[in-house]
C-alpha positions as CSV (number, residue, x, y, z in Angstrom):
1,M,-21.6,-30.2,12.2
2,T,-25.4,-30.7,12.4
3,R,-26.2,-27.6,10.3
4,R,-23.8,-28.9,7.6
5,L,-25.6,-32.3,7.7
6,V,-29.0,-30.7,7.0
7,E,-27.4,-28.5,4.3
8,Y,-26.0,-31.6,2.7
9,L,-29.3,-33.5,2.7
10,G,-31.3,-30.5,1.2
11,P,-30.2,-30.9,-2.5
12,W,-31.0,-34.7,-2.3
13,L,-34.5,-34.2,-1.0
14,L,-35.8,-30.9,-2.5
15,D,-36.6,-29.7,-6.0
16,H,-35.6,-26.1,-5.0
17,P,-32.6,-26.6,-2.7
18,D,-31.5,-23.0,-3.1
19,E,-34.7,-22.0,-1.2
20,L,-33.6,-24.0,1.9
21,E,-33.0,-21.6,4.8
22,I,-31.7,-22.8,8.2
23,Q,-32.1,-20.5,11.2
24,E,-30.6,-21.4,14.6
25,A,-32.4,-20.6,17.8
26,E,-32.0,-21.5,21.4
27,G,-34.7,-23.7,22.8
28,E,-35.6,-24.9,26.3
29,R,-32.8,-26.2,28.5
30,G,-30.1,-24.9,26.2
31,A,-31.1,-27.0,23.2
32,L,-30.1,-25.8,19.7
33,V,-33.2,-25.6,17.5
34,L,-32.7,-25.7,13.7
35,E,-35.7,-24.0,12.0
36,L,-36.0,-25.1,8.3
37,T,-37.8,-23.0,5.8
38,V,-38.3,-24.5,2.3
39,D,-40.2,-23.6,-0.9
40,P,-44.0,-24.3,-0.4
41,E,-43.8,-26.9,-3.2
42,D,-41.1,-28.8,-1.2
43,M,-43.0,-28.8,2.1
44,G,-44.4,-32.3,1.4
45,K,-41.0,-33.6,0.3
46,I,-39.2,-32.5,3.5
47,I,-41.9,-33.9,5.7
48,G,-42.5,-37.1,3.8
49,K,-45.3,-39.6,4.0
50,R,-46.6,-39.7,7.6
51,G,-43.6,-37.6,8.6
52,R,-41.0,-40.2,7.9
53,I,-38.4,-38.0,6.3
54,I,-38.5,-35.2,8.9
55,R,-38.4,-37.9,11.6
56,S,-35.3,-39.3,10.0
57,I,-33.6,-35.9,9.7
58,R,-34.4,-35.3,13.4
59,S,-32.9,-38.6,14.4
60,L,-29.7,-37.9,12.4
61,A,-29.4,-34.4,13.9
62,R,-30.0,-35.7,17.4
63,A,-27.3,-38.4,16.9
64,A,-24.8,-35.8,15.5
65,G,-25.5,-33.5,18.4
66,Q,-24.9,-36.2,20.9
67,T,-21.3,-36.7,19.5
68,E,-20.8,-33.0,20.1
69,G,-22.5,-33.0,23.5
70,E,-25.5,-30.9,22.7
71,T,-29.2,-31.4,22.2
72,I,-30.4,-30.6,18.6
73,L,-34.1,-30.1,17.6
74,V,-35.2,-29.7,14.0
75,E,-38.5,-27.9,13.2
76,V,-40.0,-27.1,9.8
77,V,-41.4,-23.5,9.7
78,D,-44.3,-22.6,7.4
C-alpha cells in the first residue's frame, strides 16, 4: 500500500516521473525503508523548500504503514 502511495505521488511532483525508482530495504527494528531515487533535476522537487515535501511524504507513508501495522521510513538516495 505504501509503495503504491509513493508511486502515485511521483507523477504529480516530478518532471521525470519515469525516472522514479523505489527500492525496499529492511531497517532497524524491522522497519521497512523505501529508498527513492529520482532524476538529478527532480531532486529539489522531491525534497521541496526546507524539506517540506519529503517531510509530507514521510508523514503520509508513516500513517499508511500504521494502518497496516508496520513502521515505514522514506529516504531519498543521491
